[in-house]
Backbone bond lengths (Angstrom), bond angles and torsions (degrees), N, CA, C in turn:
res aa  C-N    CA-C-N  psi(-1)  N-CA   C-N-CA  omega(-1)  CA-C   N-CA-C  phi
1 L - - - 1.403 - - 1.538 106.71 -
2 V 1.338 115.77 121.94 1.486 119.56 -176.63 1.500 107.57 -145.51
3 G 1.320 113.46 176.98 1.433 121.70 168.18 1.474 118.51 106.30
4 G 1.294 115.73 172.84 1.470 120.26 -178.78 1.526 109.66 -94.61
5 T 1.342 111.85 -175.37 1.470 119.51 -178.07 1.537 112.20 -96.81
6 G 1.311 115.40 -16.49 1.474 119.93 -172.94 1.505 113.66 82.30
7 N 1.353 113.21 -0.18 1.506 116.51 178.25 1.479 110.53 -95.68
8 P 1.349 118.01 142.13 1.445 120.19 175.64 1.500 113.23 -60.10
9 F 1.310 117.83 149.53 1.475 125.21 175.13 1.561 111.59 77.22
10 F 1.325 118.96 0.55 1.420 120.54 176.53 1.520 109.61 -111.85
11 T 1.329 116.74 118.20 1.459 120.84 179.61 1.527 109.32 -76.84
12 T 1.321 114.63 172.49 1.501 118.58 174.98 1.499 109.48 -65.00
13 D 1.342 119.09 -30.68 1.496 120.42 177.03 1.542 109.04 -63.48
14 S 1.326 116.42 -47.37 1.485 120.63 178.09 1.493 110.23 -60.79
15 G 1.314 117.68 -45.41 1.455 123.27 -178.54 1.529 110.23 -61.14
16 A 1.356 117.86 -44.43 1.448 121.10 178.60 1.511 111.82 -63.80
17 S 1.329 116.59 -41.47 1.492 120.18 177.02 1.490 110.70 -63.20
18 L 1.323 117.83 -43.89 1.455 122.13 179.44 1.529 112.61 -59.95
19 R 1.362 115.30 -45.02 1.472 120.69 -179.09 1.524 111.25 -68.10
20 A 1.335 115.79 -39.57 1.461 119.23 177.08 1.521 112.37 -59.93
21 I 1.310 115.17 -39.65 1.489 122.25 179.44 1.555 107.99 -68.22
22 E 1.345 116.38 -45.92 1.456 121.08 -175.45 1.535 112.18 -62.85
23 I 1.324 115.99 -35.35 1.510 118.90 -178.37 1.509 111.68 -93.16
24 H 1.304 117.58 3.13 1.467 122.99 -179.11 1.523 111.30 56.62
25 A 1.349 113.79 46.97 1.494 119.90 177.31 1.548 108.55 -64.73
26 D 1.281 114.84 157.28 1.461 120.32 175.72 1.558 112.12 -73.64
27 I 1.319 114.80 -29.91 1.453 120.54 -177.87 1.544 110.56 -158.67
28 M 1.314 117.42 152.04 1.458 120.12 174.71 1.532 104.38 -106.18
29 I 1.346 115.84 121.10 1.436 119.77 -179.45 1.493 110.16 -108.05
30 K 1.344 115.35 124.55 1.455 119.80 176.74 1.538 106.12 -100.68
31 A 1.351 115.46 107.77 1.482 119.81 177.26 1.526 106.13 -94.96
32 T 1.308 115.23 119.52 1.431 121.14 -170.39 1.550 110.88 -140.77
33 K 1.317 116.38 -166.73 1.478 120.28 -172.71 1.572 111.74 -88.68
34 V 1.290 116.65 -4.06 1.505 119.65 177.72 1.510 111.18 -116.48
35 D 1.304 117.95 161.52 1.462 119.72 -172.99 1.539 113.19 -95.12
36 G 1.304 115.65 20.69 1.473 120.21 178.90 1.493 112.71 150.25
37 V 1.312 115.64 -167.05 1.478 122.36 -178.57 1.503 107.73 -101.97
38 Y 1.277 115.05 133.39 1.491 121.86 -179.22 1.530 111.34 -114.68
39 D 1.340 114.75 159.97 1.483 119.44 178.94 1.521 112.28 -76.88
40 S 1.340 115.23 -13.88 1.451 121.08 173.54 1.565 106.18 -160.94
41 D 1.325 116.78 171.95 1.441 120.69 -173.42 1.568 109.86 -71.24
42 P 1.321 117.11 115.29 1.410 120.52 -175.17 1.571 112.68 -70.34
43 K 1.307 116.88 -15.51 1.444 121.99 175.09 1.561 110.88 -72.93
44 I 1.332 115.01 -26.43 1.481 121.85 -176.99 1.515 108.50 -103.42
45 N 1.293 118.13 -38.17 1.471 122.36 -173.40 1.532 108.36 -116.55
46 S 1.325 116.12 106.89 1.476 120.31 -179.22 1.519 112.02 -66.36
47 A 1.359 117.71 -17.86 1.458 120.91 178.77 1.528 113.36 -94.06
48 A 1.338 115.24 12.29 1.458 119.02 -178.41 1.525 110.03 -62.91
49 R 1.300 117.03 141.55 1.478 122.92 -173.50 1.542 107.48 -109.16
50 R 1.343 116.78 129.37 1.443 122.06 176.39 1.501 110.68 -86.41
51 Y 1.289 116.62 134.05 1.459 123.12 178.12 1.541 108.08 -83.83
52 E 1.313 117.56 134.68 1.454 122.78 170.01 1.498 107.75 -80.97
53 H 1.308 117.02 -34.79 1.450 124.49 179.81 1.544 111.78 -148.98
54 L 1.266 116.82 145.79 1.450 121.24 170.51 1.540 108.23 -155.20
55 T 1.328 115.65 166.19 1.444 120.55 -178.66 1.524 108.98 -94.75
56 Y 1.312 113.78 159.63 1.480 119.36 175.62 1.512 110.05 -52.77
57 N 1.307 116.12 -48.06 1.484 121.45 -177.05 1.531 112.39 -63.65
58 M 1.338 117.00 -36.74 1.495 117.62 173.90 1.520 110.90 -63.91
59 A 1.308 117.99 -42.59 1.468 119.82 -178.84 1.546 109.68 -65.27
60 L 1.293 118.11 -36.96 1.474 121.72 178.64 1.537 110.82 -72.74
61 D 1.322 115.88 -50.48 1.495 120.54 -176.02 1.486 112.53 -62.53
62 Q 1.362 115.32 -39.48 1.497 118.28 -179.43 1.506 114.03 -89.45
63 R 1.346 116.14 -0.48 1.478 120.60 -179.52 1.515 111.80 48.81
64 L 1.303 115.68 54.50 1.463 122.16 -172.12 1.542 113.08 -73.83
65 G 1.288 118.73 -12.68 1.458 120.77 178.22 1.509 115.60 76.01
66 V 1.325 117.91 16.79 1.422 121.12 179.47 1.508 111.69 -57.80
67 M 1.324 116.07 -41.03 1.432 125.26 177.14 1.488 108.10 -170.56
68 D 1.320 120.32 175.91 1.434 121.51 -173.96 1.542 107.73 -69.41
69 A 1.336 112.81 151.11 1.482 121.24 -175.32 1.526 113.05 -57.67
70 T 1.341 116.62 -36.93 1.451 119.12 178.76 1.506 112.62 -58.65
71 A 1.305 115.95 -45.12 1.470 120.21 176.94 1.493 113.69 -59.24
72 I 1.337 117.50 -44.14 1.448 122.68 179.47 1.518 110.16 -64.06
73 V 1.334 115.73 -44.66 1.491 118.66 -179.45 1.479 111.89 -64.67
74 L 1.318 118.81 -40.38 1.463 122.53 177.34 1.561 109.04 -57.96
75 C 1.317 116.38 -49.33 1.480 119.36 -178.84 1.520 110.44 -66.32
76 R 1.344 117.35 -41.53 1.487 120.92 179.41 1.509 109.13 -59.37
77 D 1.325 116.98 -51.11 1.456 120.07 -174.18 1.523 114.59 -67.37
78 Q 1.338 116.68 -21.42 1.474 120.78 178.04 1.537 112.02 -109.87
79 S 1.346 116.09 12.30 1.460 120.57 175.93 1.511 112.17 55.63
80 M 1.359 116.18 40.25 1.440 122.63 178.33 1.533 108.55 -96.94
81 P 1.314 119.08 111.28 1.471 121.13 178.73 1.530 108.64 -63.97
82 M 1.325 115.55 151.85 1.453 123.33 -178.45 1.519 107.64 -127.63
83 M 1.339 116.14 146.47 1.437 120.29 172.26 1.528 108.95 -135.58
84 V 1.314 114.98 134.78 1.465 119.74 178.71 1.517 106.68 -111.94
85 I 1.375 114.51 123.52 1.460 119.95 -174.79 1.557 108.54 -134.55
86 D 1.333 112.28 162.76 1.458 119.44 178.75 1.539 107.65 -85.13
87 I 1.303 117.75 116.95 1.482 123.80 179.35 1.535 112.91 -65.39
88 H 1.343 115.96 -26.41 1.426 121.77 -174.89 1.544 113.16 -81.88
89 A 1.319 118.99 -20.26 1.452 121.59 -179.31 1.531 110.21 -74.00
90 P 1.293 116.01 127.10 1.497 119.87 -176.91 1.481 113.46 -51.54
91 N 1.336 119.22 129.98 1.438 126.93 174.86 1.534 114.43 66.46
92 N 1.332 119.90 9.36 1.489 121.41 -177.65 1.488 112.62 -59.43
93 L 1.352 116.48 -43.23 1.463 117.31 -178.75 1.521 112.89 -65.85
94 V 1.329 116.54 -39.26 1.472 119.98 176.27 1.513 110.90 -65.12
95 R 1.324 115.12 -42.85 1.493 118.90 178.50 1.540 111.29 -61.64
96 A 1.313 117.04 -41.15 1.489 121.05 -179.01 1.537 108.12 -64.47
97 V 1.350 116.04 -46.88 1.474 119.32 -178.96 1.520 111.28 -62.91
98 M 1.321 116.25 -31.01 1.473 119.52 177.29 1.488 115.34 -79.10
99 G 1.357 115.22 -1.82 1.482 119.60 174.96 1.510 114.68 97.52
100 E 1.325 116.51 4.08 1.472 116.90 -178.38 1.547 109.32 -73.71
101 A 1.303 114.90 155.70 1.441 121.43 -179.74 1.539 109.49 -83.47
102 V 1.348 116.53 91.94 1.456 121.81 174.83 1.489 105.44 -121.26
103 G 1.372 116.67 146.50 1.428 118.24 176.07 1.507 114.28 68.22
104 T 1.316 117.17 -143.20 1.441 124.44 -178.27 1.515 110.54 -126.29
105 L 1.336 114.86 129.40 1.437 122.13 176.19 1.526 109.85 -96.64
106 V 1.319 116.06 133.76 1.492 122.46 -178.97 1.518 106.33 -119.72
107 T 1.359 115.62 120.98 1.455 120.98 -179.71 1.522 109.91 -140.41
108 A 1.336 116.29 -178.92 1.463 120.15 -178.54 1.508 112.35 -74.28
109 E 1.321 117.18 -36.59 1.472 121.58 -173.56 1.544 109.74 -112.34
110 E 1.355 111.44 149.92 1.444 116.87 174.65 1.524 109.01 -72.62
111 I 1.330 115.96 146.26 1.457 122.28 179.51 1.516 106.66 -104.07
112 T 1.330 115.37 125.98 1.449 119.30 178.37 1.525 108.55 -106.95
113 K 1.293 114.46 141.85 1.486 119.21 -177.62 1.475 111.42 -96.61
């Protein structure tokens, strides 16, 4: 399930979040050109750290650029988990759907190990 809404001011991120909520999906997966969410741009900062997990509020407060704020708020307000994965890595989407830890998971609560 992908795509935008066709409505102005809604990005494909927002559209995907909206559709995931509407169909009661288990998770909204953003398959993109990066392998997760970083604390800074890894193309500029070689010391950038990739998050395995973060909360919606961390993503919003730190303006991490995972996706537009509307998409994050939609998922946060509806308790829709999000995962950001690299679409170009072989079998990443299948692995994510099967519950493997790939990319970055974004949820309401922090996960402690």
